[in-house]
C-alpha positions in Angstrom: -19.4 15.5 -3.3 -20.8 13.2 -0.4 -18.3 13.1 2.7 -20.5 13.0 5.6 -18.0 12.2 8.9 -18.6 8.9 10.2 -17.9 7.6 13.7 -15.6 5.2 14.0 -16.4 1.8 15.7 -14.7 -1.3 17.5 -15.3 -4.8 16.9 -12.9 -7.4 18.7 -12.6 -10.7 16.8 -11.3 -13.1 19.0 -10.1 -16.0 16.6 -6.9 -17.2 14.2 -3.3 -18.0 15.2 -2.2 -16.6 18.4 1.8 -15.8 19.1 3.6 -15.4 22.3 0.6 -15.0 24.4 -1.2 -11.7 22.1 -4.4 -12.9 20.3 -6.4 -10.6 17.3 -7.8 -7.7 18.4 -9.5 -4.6 16.7 -7.8 -1.5 15.7 -10.2 1.5 16.5 -8.7 3.6 13.4 -9.3 7.0 12.8 -11.5 7.9 10.2 -9.5 9.1 6.8 -10.4 12.2 5.3 -12.2 10.2 2.8 -14.9 9.3 5.0 -16.1 5.7 4.4 -13.6 3.2 7.0 -15.6 1.9 9.5 -13.7 -0.2 11.2 -10.4 -2.8 10.7 -10.1 -6.2 12.4 -6.2 -7.7 12.0 -3.7 -10.1 14.1 -1.8 -7.3 15.7 0.1 -7.5 19.1 -1.1 -4.9 21.7 2.0 -4.0 23.4 3.3 -0.8 25.1 5.6 2.0 23.6 9.1 1.1 22.9 11.9 3.7 24.4 15.3 4.0 24.1 17.4 4.6 27.5 16.8 8.3 26.6 13.4 7.5 26.9 12.7 8.2 23.1 9.3 6.6 22.2 9.0 5.0 19.2 5.7 4.1 16.6 4.7 1.6 13.7 2.2 2.8 10.9 0.1 0.1 10.8 -2.5 1.9 7.7 -3.1 5.6 7.2 -3.4 6.7 10.4 -3.5 3.7 12.6 -0.6 3.2 14.3 0.9 0.6 16.5 2.5 1.0 20.0 5.9 -0.8 20.3 7.3 -3.3 22.7 8.8 -2.0 25.7 12.6 -3.3 26.3 15.0 -2.5 28.5 17.8 -1.9 26.8 18.6 -1.7 22.8 21.4 -2.6 20.5 22.3 -1.1 17.2 24.5 -0.4 14.8 25.8 2.2 12.8 25.5 2.2 9.1 27.8 1.7 6.6 30.9 4.1 6.8 31.5 3.8 2.9 30.9 6.4 0.0 27.0 5.8 -0.8 26.8 4.1 -4.4 25.5 6.8 -5.9 23.2 9.8 -4.8 19.4 11.0 -4.8 19.6 13.3 -8.2 16.0 15.2 -8.2 12.9 14.8 -7.0 9.7 15.6 -9.4 6.1 16.2 -9.2 3.9 14.0 -10.8 -0.3 15.1 -9.8 -0.9 18.0 -7.5 -3.6 18.9 -5.9 -6.0 21.4 -8.2 -4.7 20.1 -12.0 -7.1 19.4 -13.9 -8.6 15.9 -13.4 -9.4 14.6 -17.3 -12.6 13.2 -18.6 -14.2 14.6 -15.7 -15.8 17.7 -17.2 -13.1 20.1 -15.3 -13.4 18.7 -12.0 -9.7 19.0 -10.6 -7.3 16.6 -8.4 -7.8 16.3 -5.0 -5.3 13.5 -4.2 -4.9 14.2 -0.4 -1.6 12.5 -1.5 -0.5 11.7 2.4 -2.4 9.0 2.9 -3.1 7.9 -0.2 0.6 6.4 -1.7 1.1 6.0 -5.7 2.9 3.3 -7.1 5.4 3.2 -10.0 6.7 1.2 -13.1 9.9 1.3 -15.0 9.0 4.5 -17.3 8.1 6.5 -14.0 4.4 6.3 -14.5 2.5 6.4 -11.3 -0.8 5.2 -10.4 -3.2 6.6 -7.8 -7.0 7.1 -6.5 -8.1 10.7 -6.3 -10.9 12.3 -5.5 -11.9 15.5 -7.8 -12.9 18.5 -6.7 -15.8 20.5 -9.0 -17.5 18.3 -10.9 -20.3 15.1 -10.8 -17.5 12.8 -11.7 -16.0 13.0 -8.8 -13.4 10.1 -7.7 -11.3 7.9 -9.8 -8.2 6.3 -10.8 -5.5 8.3 -12.9 -1.9 7.5 -14.1 0.7 10.3 -14.3 3.9 9.9 -16.5 7.1 11.3 -16.1 6.7 14.8 -18.4 3.5 15.7 -16.1 0.9 14.5 -18.6 -2.3 12.8 -16.3 -4.8 10.0 -17.9 -8.0 8.9 -16.5 -8.4 5.0 -16.1 -11.6 5.0 -14.7 -14.4 7.3 -13.0 -16.6 6.8 -10.8 -19.3 9.2 -8.9 -21.5 9.7 -6.1 -20.9 8.3 -2.5 -17.9 6.7 -1.7 -16.5 3.1 -1.9 -18.9 1.5 0.9 -21.1 4.4 1.4 -24.0 2.4 -0.3 -25.0 4.9 -2.8 -26.3 2.5 -5.5 -27.7 5.0 -7.4 -25.1 7.4 -9.2 -24.8 6.6 -13.1 -22.6 8.9 -14.3 -19.7 7.2 -14.1 -18.0 5.3 -17.1 -19.3 2.4 -17.9 -18.1 -1.3 -16.1 -17.0 -4.3 -18.0 -19.3 -6.0 -15.7 -22.1 -3.8 -16.5 -23.7 -0.4 -15.4 -21.3 2.6 -13.8 -18.0 2.8 -11.9 -19.4 4.2 -8.7 -17.2 4.5 -5.2 -13.9 4.3 -5.2 -11.6 3.0 -2.3 -9.3 5.6 -1.1 -5.8 5.2 1.6 -2.9 3.0 1.7 -5.0 -0.3 1.1 -6.5 0.6 -2.0 -3.9 1.9 -3.8 -4.2 1.1 -7.4 -0.9 -1.2 -9.2 0.7 -0.6 -12.1 3.0 -2.8 -14.1 5.8 -1.5 -17.1 3.2 -2.3 -19.7 1.1 0.5 -18.0 -1.6 -1.7 -16.7 -3.4 -0.7 -13.7 -5.3 -2.7 -11.1 -7.7 -1.2 -9.4 -10.9 -1.6 -7.2 -14.5 -0.2 -6.8 -18.2 0.3 -6.1 -20.0 -1.0 -9.1 -24.0 0.5 -9.7 -26.0 -1.3 -11.6 -23.9 -4.3 -12.6 -24.0 -8.2 -12.6 -22.3 -7.5 -9.0 -22.2 -4.2 -6.8 -17.9 -4.7 -6.3 -15.0 -5.7 -7.5 -11.4 -6.0 -8.7 -10.7 -4.4 -12.6 -7.3 -4.6 -14.4 -7.2 -1.9 -17.0 -5.1 -3.4 -20.2 -2.8 -0.7 -21.9 -2.4 -2.2 -25.3 -6.2 -2.6 -25.7 -7.2 0.0 -23.7 -10.1 -2.2 -22.4 -10.9 -2.7 -18.4 -11.9 -6.5 -17.8 -12.9 -7.8 -14.3 -10.3 -9.6 -12.1 -12.9 -10.9 -9.8 -16.1 -10.1 -8.1 -18.1 -10.3 -5.0 -20.6 -13.4 -5.9 -18.4 -15.1 -8.4 -17.6 -18.7 -8.2 -14.3 -19.3 -5.7 -12.1 -22.4 -7.2 -12.3 -23.9 -3.9 -16.2 -24.0 -3.9 -19.1 -21.5 -2.8 -18.9 -18.1 -3.9 -16.6 -15.0 -3.1 -18.4 -13.3 -0.2 -15.5 -10.5 -0.3 -13.2 -9.2 -2.6 -9.7 -7.4 -1.8 -7.0 -5.8 -3.5 -3.6 -7.7 -4.9 -0.7 -6.9 -6.6 0.3 -7.0 -10.5 3.2 -8.4 -12.5 4.6 -7.3 -15.9 2.8 -10.4 -17.5 -0.5 -9.5 -16.5 -0.5 -11.9 -13.8 -2.6 -10.8 -10.4 -2.3 -12.9 -6.9 -5.1 -10.8 -4.7 -7.0 -11.6 -1.4 -10.7 -13.0 -1.2 -12.7 -14.5 1.2 -15.7 -16.7 1.4 -19.5 -15.7 1.8 -19.9 -15.0 5.8 -16.7 -14.8 6.6 -15.5 -11.3 7.6 -11.8 -11.6 9.0 -9.8 -14.4 7.4 -9.4 -14.3 3.7 -7.6 -16.8 1.4 -5.1 -16.1 -1.6 -5.5 -16.5 -5.6 -4.2 -15.9 -8.6 -5.7 -14.2 -11.8 -3.9 -15.1 -15.1 -5.6 -13.9 -18.5 -9.6 -14.9 -17.0 -8.7 -17.7 -15.2 -8.8 -17.9 -11.1 -6.8 -20.2 -9.6 -5.9 -20.8 -5.8 -2.7 -19.5 -4.5 -3.2 -20.8 -1.0 -6.3 -21.5 1.3 -6.7 -21.7 5.8 -6.2 -25.6 6.0 -4.2 -26.2 3.4 -0.5 -28.0 4.3 2.4 -25.3 4.8 5.7 -26.4 3.9 7.4 -28.6 6.4 4.0 -29.5 8.2 0.6 -28.3 9.7 -1.9 -26.1 8.0 -2.3 -22.9 6.9 -4.3 -20.9 9.7 -4.0 -17.2 8.5 -3.2 -15.4 5.4 -5.3 -12.9 5.5 -5.8 -11.6 8.5 -7.2 -8.2 8.6 -10.5 -6.9 7.0 -12.2 -3.3 6.5 -15.7 -2.7 7.7 -17.3 0.0 5.7 -20.9 1.7 6.4 -22.6 0.0 4.2 -22.4 -3.3 6.0 -19.7 -5.3 4.5 -16.3 -5.7 4.8 -13.3 -6.2 2.6 -10.3 -8.0 3.0 -7.3 -5.6 3.1 -4.2 -7.4 4.1 -1.2 -8.3 4.2 -1.6 -8.3 0.1 0.8 -11.2 -1.2 3.1 -10.0 -4.4 4.4 -11.5 -7.4 7.0 -11.0 -9.8 8.4 -11.6 -13.2 9.3 -15.3 -12.7 5.6 -15.8 -11.3 7.0 -16.5 -7.9 4.4 -15.6 -5.2 5.6 -14.3 -1.5 3.0 -13.8 1.0 2.4 -14.0 4.7 1.6 -17.1 6.9 0.4 -18.4 10.0 0.9 -22.1 11.0 -0.9 -24.2 13.1 1.0 -27.4 13.9 4.0 -26.9 11.8 8.0 -26.4 12.5 6.9 -22.5 12.8 4.1 -20.2 14.1 4.3 -17.8 11.3 6.7 -16.5 8.6 7.4 -15.5 5.2 6.6 -18.2 1.5 8.1 -17.6 -1.7 6.0 -19.9 -4.4 8.2 -21.1 -7.3 6.6 -23.4 -9.8 4.6 -25.5 -7.5 7.0 -25.9 -4.5 6.7 -23.3 -1.4 9.2 -22.3 0.8 9.8 -20.8 3.8 12.2 -17.7 3.2 11.9 -16.6 7.0 10.3 -17.4 9.8 9.9 -17.7 13.7 12.4 -17.9 15.4 14.9 -18.1 12.4 18.2 -15.6 13.4 18.3 -12.7 11.7 21.3 -10.8 9.9 22.2 -8.9 13.2 21.6 -11.2 16.2 18.5 -12.6 18.0 15.5 -13.9 16.4 12.7 -13.1 14.4 9.2 -13.4 16.1 6.8 -12.1 14.0 6.8 -10.3 10.0 4.7 -8.4 7.9 3.7 -9.0 3.8 6.8 -9.4 1.8 7.7 -7.7 -1.7 9.7 -9.5 -4.3 12.1 -8.3 -6.6 12.5 -10.5 -9.8 15.9 -11.7 -8.3 13.8 -13.7 -5.9 14.6 -11.0 -3.1 12.3 -10.3 -0.7 11.6 -7.2 1.8 9.6 -7.1 5.1 9.0 -5.2 7.8 10.0 -7.5 11.0 9.4 -7.5 14.6 12.3 -9.5 16.5 14.1 -10.1 19.5 17.9 -8.9 19.8 18.0 -10.8 23.5 16.0 -13.3 25.2 14.6 -10.7 26.8 14.8 -7.4 24.8 12.7 -6.9 21.6 12.6 -4.2 18.6 11.2 -4.3 15.0 12.9 -3.4 11.9 13.3 -3.7 8.0 15.2 -6.4 6.4 16.0 -7.6 3.2 17.8 -10.3 0.8 17.1 -14.1 0.4 18.4 -17.6 2.1 21.5 -17.2 2.8 22.1 -13.6 1.9 20.2 -11.5 4.8 20.6 -7.9 5.9 19.0 -5.0 7.7 18.1 -2.2 6.1 16.9 0.0 9.4 15.8 -0.9 13.0 14.6 1.4 15.6 17.3 3.5 17.0 19.8 3.1 13.8 20.6 6.8 13.1 19.4 8.6 10.0 20.5 11.7 8.6 21.3 13.3 11.7 19.0 11.3 14.5 17.8 8.1 15.1 14.9 6.1 13.7 11.2 6.1 16.1 9.1 5.6 13.8 8.7 2.8 10.7 5.8 1.7 8.8 4.2 -2.1 7.9 5.2 -3.7 4.5 2.7 -3.3 2.8 2.0 -4.7 -1.2 1.1 -3.4 -4.0 3.8 -1.1 -3.1 6.9 -2.2 -4.2 9.6 -1.4 -1.7 12.6 -3.2 -3.1 14.1 -3.0 -6.8 16.2 -4.9 -8.9 19.7 -5.1 -7.2 18.3 -5.0 -3.6 18.0 -1.5 -2.0 14.8 -1.1 -0.8 12.8 2.5 0.1 11.1 3.3 3.3 9.4 5.9 5.2 10.9 7.4 9.1 10.6 9.5 11.7 13.1 11.1 13.8 10.9 12.2 16.8 8.5 11.2 19.3 5.9 13.3 17.8 5.7 12.2 14.3 6.9 15.6 12.7 10.4 14.3 11.4 9.6 12.6 8.1 12.0 11.1 5.9 11.5 8.5 2.4 14.8 7.3 2.7 16.6 4.4 0.2 18.7 1.9 1.7 21.5 0.7 0.0 22.6 -2.9 -0.3 25.9 -1.6 0.9 24.3 0.0 4.4 24.4 3.5 3.0 21.1 5.5 3.8 19.9 8.1 0.8 17.8 10.9 2.2 15.0 11.3 -0.6 12.9 13.8 0.9 12.8 15.5 4.3 10.5 17.0 6.1 10.7 20.8 6.0 12.8 20.9 2.9 11.7 23.0 -0.5 9.6 21.2 -2.9 9.9 21.0 -6.7 6.4 23.0 -6.9 6.9 25.5 -4.0 6.2 25.4 -0.3 8.0 22.1 1.7 7.5 18.6 2.2 5.2 18.3 5.0 3.5 15.2 6.2 4.8 12.2 4.1 2.9 8.8 3.3 4.9 5.8 4.8 4.5 3.5 2.2 6.5 4.9 -0.7 7.5 2.6 -4.1 10.5 1.7 -6.2 11.0 1.0 -9.8 14.1 0.7 -11.1 15.8 4.1 -10.2 12.8 6.0 -9.5 10.8 5.9 -6.5 7.7 7.7 -5.3 7.3 10.2 -2.3 3.5 11.6 -1.1 3.8 14.3 0.7 1.6 17.4 2.0 2.7 20.6 0.6 2.2 23.3 2.7 2.9 26.6 1.1 2.5 25.3 -2.7 1.7 27.0 -5.7 -1.2 27.8 -7.0 -2.6 26.8 -3.2 -1.5 23.2 -3.8 -2.2 20.9 -0.7 -0.3 18.1 -1.7 1.5 16.0 -4.7 2.4 12.9 -5.6 5.7 13.4 -6.7 8.9 10.9 -7.9 12.7 11.0 -6.7 15.7 9.6 -9.1 17.9 7.7 -7.6 21.7 8.0 -9.7 23.3 4.7 -9.0 26.7 6.2 -10.6 26.5 9.6 -9.4 25.4 10.9 -12.7 21.6 12.8 -12.4 19.3 11.9 -15.6 17.8 14.8 -17.6 15.2 16.6 -15.9 12.0 16.5 -17.9 11.4 20.2 -19.0 7.6 19.4 -20.6 4.7 21.6 -19.2 2.6 19.3 -17.0 -0.8 18.4 -18.9 -3.9 16.3 -19.0 -5.1 14.0 -21.4 -8.4 12.5 -21.9 -9.4 9.4 -20.6 -7.3 6.1 -22.1 -10.7 4.6 -21.5 -14.4 4.5 -23.3 -16.3 7.6 -23.6 -18.9 7.6 -20.4 -22.6 7.3 -21.0 -24.5 10.3 -21.4 -25.1 10.9 -16.9 -28.5 10.7 -15.4 -29.3 14.3 -13.8 -27.5 14.1 -10.2 -29.2 13.6 -7.0 -28.5 16.8 -4.4 -25.9 15.7 -1.9 -25.3 17.2 1.4 -22.5 19.8 1.3 -19.4 18.7 2.0 -17.7 18.8 5.5 -14.7 20.3 5.3 -11.8 17.8 5.4 -9.1 18.5 8.0 -6.2 19.8 6.1 -2.3 18.7 6.0 0.0 20.1 8.4 3.0 21.7 8.3 
């Protein structure tokens, strides 16, 4: 397997809208364990560390190992969570897929998911979707699903160099619907596959020998077929062709909202929707914004790879089963500089914008990607001003006329205080049907006190997973991925698992929220793996010898 080390590079792009005098900057990204990401460019503020009166420093996770330091404030005011009895309990955590388990359809390979930097999405039945590398096989990577009884299935298998590596010759992956074979998959939070309640799976990968080098695909569970959503080089509904295609979100109607940029553009991208083979525009730079002005920033993050290509990475929009579409927008010349828009039918509405008041006082001055549920409620990470001279950040949820704080920096959590949070990112669904919000936090300045938390609508916080506690596969919870997801009463936890059975280094897990306090039955079936639901791959070509893998950094305890 080709895991040759890369040298991160920094590229500055001073374009797009600025806010509060803060321009676009590029972030020097620490190379993920998979090793294919070269650089990223995004509209993020350059800020000093936020500290409370005791000097505790806070950080915001942007993606994977990239962090944004917080704004410094002379003081912070925070409110305590509800003292009422919580509505329900966390009634169990189960393992779905662990390092070392058999990876189906890979000729005996085993999963190497690096779960703590590769999150999952989850559907109503508790099935999770995830990308994983595969050890011990030439068919060395792919997208998988794992059921609540531990059954693992392969959706699509690739081989050769990882996504963006420039490998165009490996042909031992599954047959692609655009010709050729699936090649390299992309790893890390940005490229997490999405899954809906029907079991359809949306995923992104390189293709070797096909009509396009790279595409976004949809696996349809009913038919077992994989179809193209959008590929590099496809005609764009706004003219020209797609120079780059990025990830997206999937609803239960099988509709996809995704990012794509025109040929020649390496930073900004537009928003599109795919519906049963037809691609239409959701929003593009220069389009009119509600209340006046025009969109000057929609997809403002891009990621560079060693093959010289760029992929739009976020913020990814979200859609619900009523076909409402939620997205973050930056605007020039309008009634606001930025905010969150929800499109219902053909009508765009500012759900929240700068400088609207927050539900705990003060005003917003930035926000990230919103996640939307079927009730039209959203959850999002935001920066805000508690007073004209102070700054803070946190998670908020609700809908116009009914907003609430979920968590902000320095709030009390599990006997400590919130000192670490992460950007909201799709397709990880963070808000359930009734408005409860799942999030990651850290309780110390060194980043070694992870928690996955469910923020209830009554203001209480339920701890779903705590670093250092025992896991269901032995060992303890170590480093946790910062982007959990939730669907119904099932949420995800993606931790390192030091000391686990069979030497499992990490695992994808799910927790159960019992609103009534009555535990749901825990599946007792022995975890198994099943053949891929996709068609059998064509015979593989003789693999080209590759360099010996470099050692991968192991998870910390």
